[in-house]
C-alpha positions in Angstrom: 13.0 -13.3 -14.0 13.7 -11.4 -17.4 10.5 -10.5 -19.7 10.8 -10.9 -23.3 10.3 -7.0 -25.3 7.1 -8.7 -26.6 6.0 -10.3 -22.9 6.6 -6.4 -21.6 5.1 -4.6 -24.3 1.7 -7.2 -23.8 1.5 -6.4 -19.8 2.3 -2.6 -20.4 -1.0 -3.0 -22.8 -3.3 -4.5 -19.8 -2.1 -2.4 -17.1 -3.1 0.8 -19.7 -6.5 -1.2 -20.6 -6.7 -1.3 -16.5 -6.1 1.6 -15.6 -8.9 3.0 -18.6 -11.5 0.6 -17.6 -11.2 1.8 -13.8 -10.8 5.3 -14.1 -13.9 5.5 -16.7 -16.2 3.7 -14.3 -15.1 5.3 -11.5 -15.7 8.9 -13.3 -18.6 7.4 -14.3 -20.0 6.5 -10.7 -21.9 8.2 -8.3 -20.5 9.5 -6.0 -16.8 8.7 -8.3 -14.1 6.8 -6.9 -11.0 6.0 -8.6 -9.0 3.2 -6.5 -6.0 4.1 -4.9 -3.3 1.3 -6.2 -3.8 3.8 -9.2 -1.4 6.8 -7.2 1.2 4.7 -7.4 3.0 5.3 -10.9 6.8 5.2 -11.5 6.0 9.5 -10.1 3.7 8.8 -7.7 5.6 6.0 -5.8 8.5 8.0 -5.7 5.8 11.0 -3.9 5.0 8.6 -1.8 8.4 7.9 -0.2 9.0 11.7 -0.2 5.7 12.1 2.1 7.5 9.2 4.1 10.3 11.7 5.2 8.0 14.4 6.3 7.9 15.5 9.5 4.2 15.5 9.8 3.9 12.0 8.9 4.7 10.2 12.6 3.3 6.6 10.4 7.3 5.5 8.9 9.9 7.6 11.9 7.2 5.3 14.8 6.7 2.3 12.8 10.7 1.8 11.6 11.9 2.3 15.6 9.0 -0.2 16.4 10.4 -2.4 13.9 14.2 -1.5 15.4 13.6 -3.3 18.5 11.4 -6.1 17.6 12.8 -6.9 14.4 15.2 -9.7 16.4 12.2 -11.1 18.0 10.3 -11.1 14.8 13.4 -12.9 13.8 13.1 -16.0 16.7 9.5 -16.4 16.3 10.4 -17.2 12.0 13.2 -18.9 12.8 12.3 -21.3 9.9 11.2 -19.0 7.3 12.8 -19.4 3.9 11.0 -16.4 2.1 10.4 -13.1 3.0 6.8 -12.1 1.0 5.9 -8.5 1.2 2.8 -6.6 -0.1 2.4 -3.5 -1.7 6.3 -3.3 -1.6 7.4 0.2 -2.6 10.9 1.3 -2.2 11.0 -2.0 0.9 13.1 0.7 3.1 11.4 -1.3 5.8 12.2 -4.9 5.1 15.6 -4.2 5.1 15.3 -4.1 9.4 13.7 -7.7 8.6 16.3 -8.5 6.1 19.3 -7.9 8.6 17.4 -10.0 11.5 16.4 -12.9 9.1 19.9 -14.4 8.8 18.5 -17.7 7.2 16.6 -15.9 4.7 16.9 -17.3 1.3 14.4 -15.7 -0.7 12.6 -12.0 -1.3 9.3 -11.4 -3.1 8.2 -7.8 -3.0 4.9 -7.8 -4.4 4.0 -3.8 -5.8 1.7 -2.5 -9.1 4.2 0.3 -9.9 6.2 -1.9 -12.1 9.4 0.1 -12.9 9.7 1.2 -9.0 9.4 -2.5 -7.7 12.5 -3.0 -10.6 14.3 -0.3 -9.1 14.0 -1.7 -5.3 14.6 -5.2 -6.4 18.5 -3.6 -7.7 19.3 -2.2 -5.0 18.5 -5.1 -2.8 20.3 -7.2 -5.0 23.1 -5.3 -4.7 22.9 -5.2 -1.6 22.0 -8.5 0.1 24.0 -10.6 -3.0 23.1 -14.5 -1.4 19.6 -13.4 -1.4 16.9 -14.2 -4.1 14.9 -11.3 -4.7 11.7 -12.2 -7.2 9.7 -9.3 -7.6 6.2 -10.1 -8.8 4.4 -7.6 -10.4 0.5 -7.8 -9.5 -2.5 -6.5 -7.4 -2.4 -8.4 -4.3 -5.9 -8.3 -3.9 -6.1 -10.2 -6.8 -3.1 -12.9 -6.5 -3.7 -16.2 -7.1 -0.4 -18.1 -6.0 2.9 -17.9 -4.8 3.8 -21.3 -6.0 7.8 -19.9 -7.1 9.0 -19.1 -3.1 10.9 -21.1 -0.7 8.8 -22.2 2.2 7.7 -21.3 5.1 7.2 -18.2 4.0 6.8 -14.6 5.9 4.2 -12.2 4.9 4.9 -8.5 5.6 2.5 -5.8 5.0 3.8 -2.7 6.4 3.1 1.3 6.5 -0.8 1.0 7.7 -1.4 0.2 4.0 -3.9 -2.5 5.0 -5.9 0.6 6.1 -6.1 1.8 3.1 -9.0 -1.5 2.6 -12.3 -0.8 3.9 -12.8 -3.3 7.0 -14.6 -6.0 3.8 -11.5 -5.8 1.4 -8.9 -6.2 4.9 -10.5 -9.7 6.0 -10.5 -10.5 2.8 -7.2 -9.3 2.0 -6.5 -11.4 5.4 -8.0 -14.6 4.4 -6.3 -14.4 0.8 -2.9 -14.1 2.3 -3.3 -17.2 4.9 -4.1 -18.3 1.8 -1.3 -17.7 -0.4 1.8 -18.3 2.8 0.3 -21.8 3.9 -0.2 -23.8 7.5 2.9 -22.7 8.2 2.8 -18.7 7.6 3.0 -15.6 9.2 2.2 -12.3 8.7 3.6 -8.9 10.1 1.6 -6.0 10.0 1.7 -2.1 10.3 -1.4 -0.3 11.6 -2.2 2.8 12.2 -3.9 3.2 15.3 -6.7 6.1 16.7 -5.2 9.1 18.1 -5.5 13.0 18.5 -7.6 14.6 15.3 -5.2 17.1 14.9 -2.3 14.6 14.3 -3.9 13.1 12.1 -5.1 16.0 10.0 -1.6 17.2 10.1 0.2 14.1 8.8 -2.7 13.9 5.3 -2.4 17.6 5.1 1.6 18.3 5.1 2.6 22.3 5.0 4.8 21.6 1.9 2.1 20.2 -0.5 3.4 16.5 -0.8 0.9 15.1 -0.1 -1.9 17.4 -2.1 0.8 16.5 -4.7 0.7 13.3 -4.9 -3.0 13.0 -5.2 -2.8 15.4 -8.0 -0.4 13.2 -9.8 -3.5 10.4 -10.5 -4.9 13.7 -13.1 -1.3 14.0 -14.2 -1.4 10.1 -15.1 -4.3 10.3 -16.7 -3.3 13.2 -18.8 -0.7 11.8 -19.7 -1.5 8.0 -20.4 -5.6 8.6 -20.9 -5.1 12.0 -23.4 -8.0 13.5 -21.0 -7.1 17.1 -20.1 -7.1 18.4 -16.6 -6.1 21.4 -15.4 -4.2 19.9 -12.5 -4.5 24.4 -10.9 -8.6 23.7 -11.1 -8.7 20.9 -8.6 -7.6 20.5 -4.6 -6.4 17.8 -2.5 -8.6 16.8 0.6 -8.2 15.2 3.8 -10.3 14.5 7.0 -10.7 12.6 9.9 -14.3 11.4 9.9 -14.2 9.7 13.6 -17.3 7.9 13.4 -15.8 5.4 11.0 -12.3 5.7 12.2 -11.2 6.6 8.9 -8.9 9.5 6.8 -10.7 10.1 3.7 -9.0 11.8 0.7 -10.3 12.9 -2.4 -9.1 15.6 -5.2 -11.9 18.5 -5.1 -13.4 20.3 -8.4 -12.2 23.8 -7.6 -15.0 25.3 -10.6 -17.6 24.1 -12.8 -15.9 22.0 -15.7 -15.3 19.4 -18.4 -12.9 17.4 -18.9 -11.8 14.5 -21.5 -10.7 11.3 -20.2 -9.9 8.8 -23.2 -12.3 10.6 -25.3 -15.2 10.6 -23.0 -16.5 13.6 -21.7 -17.1 14.2 -17.3 -18.5 17.1 -16.0 -17.7 18.3 -12.9 -19.5 20.8 -10.1 -17.7 23.4 -8.3 -17.1 21.8 -5.5 -17.2 18.0 -6.3 -14.8 15.5 -5.4 -13.9 12.3 -6.1 -12.7 9.8 -4.4 -9.2 8.3 -4.0 -8.3 6.8 -0.6 -9.0 5.6 2.7 -7.1 4.9 5.6 -8.9 2.9 8.0 -7.2 2.9 12.1 -7.5 0.9 14.4 -7.7 0.0 18.2 -6.1 -2.8 19.2 -9.4 -4.6 20.2 -10.3 -4.0 17.0 -7.8 -4.9 14.7 -8.3 -8.4 16.8 -11.3 -8.7 16.1 -10.6 -7.8 11.9 -8.5 -10.4 11.8 -11.3 -13.3 13.6 -12.5 -15.6 11.3 -9.7 -14.7 8.6 -7.6 -17.9 9.4 -4.6 -16.5 11.1 -4.8 -15.7 15.1 -3.1 -12.6 16.4 0.8 -13.7 18.5 2.8 -10.6 19.6 2.1 -7.2 19.1 4.8 -4.5 19.3 3.5 -0.3 20.3 5.7 2.3 20.1 6.1 4.7 23.4 3.3 7.1 22.3 1.1 3.9 21.1 0.9 6.1 18.0 1.6 2.8 15.7 1.4 -0.5 16.1 2.7 -3.8 14.4 1.1 -7.1 14.8 2.7 -10.3 14.0 0.0 -13.3 13.1 0.7 -16.6 12.5 -1.8 -19.0 10.7 -4.8 -21.9 12.0 -3.9 -24.8 10.9 -6.6 -25.9 8.5 
């Protein structure tokens, strides 16, 4: 779908206004926090793609290996599927494993908040899959109200352990929303990171090349560019640690010294060591994830893991209402 110049400008203005509201509210809160979705501007999305290729970041390799093995079985379970709907699609790399297996597929609807990254990925997929109708949706999948224009039955795809970026309450809310969007004949394939050795988790989110740190601090760069802020990136650092009691990685940017920053005309003071939360990454055992799914309108149907059980891919089916 091609938007007019006026429509694109209106959407861009709305995106900017939402970003400004979220940042000002988050920096003015106690404790301070900015929603993770704003990490994914075009540069942030490219940095995340680079993270996925890092030797320490086992998640992408493990999930891709599982999908290569499981794709034929997923395709058999979804034999009547007409549309693949991907929530938080990014560059759609792992999606190709399903697109190659789902031979009766008519359409692919990637959903992502990064408009530029979404359009670039869609163009590549249209080139490589000329018979597939690629219909990108630039939206927050946590707020999406309708998928009325897609052909059904639909298979949802939520890879990368992105569900771990949501709190358990948010994750249940997402699953209930996905169930409504995909309908009675829908199903959902979800990638979930598992609990494991703390050292492996720490290394995955504090890589030696500093790419994850650049990804976190790119949020400050984005605020400087889009909100007329004056963050000194060298005065902040990336911080990621595992909270074993809560089963989650917690990610922040931390002020290295006392300082004052201006954002969209407002002034914010940071104490030395003060943190701003940007992201969670929850890890789930199999029983914990099944408990999370309970009551959302889905039921677990099939689970695949890699030999080392570093990662899991769950196939959920709709419970008919």
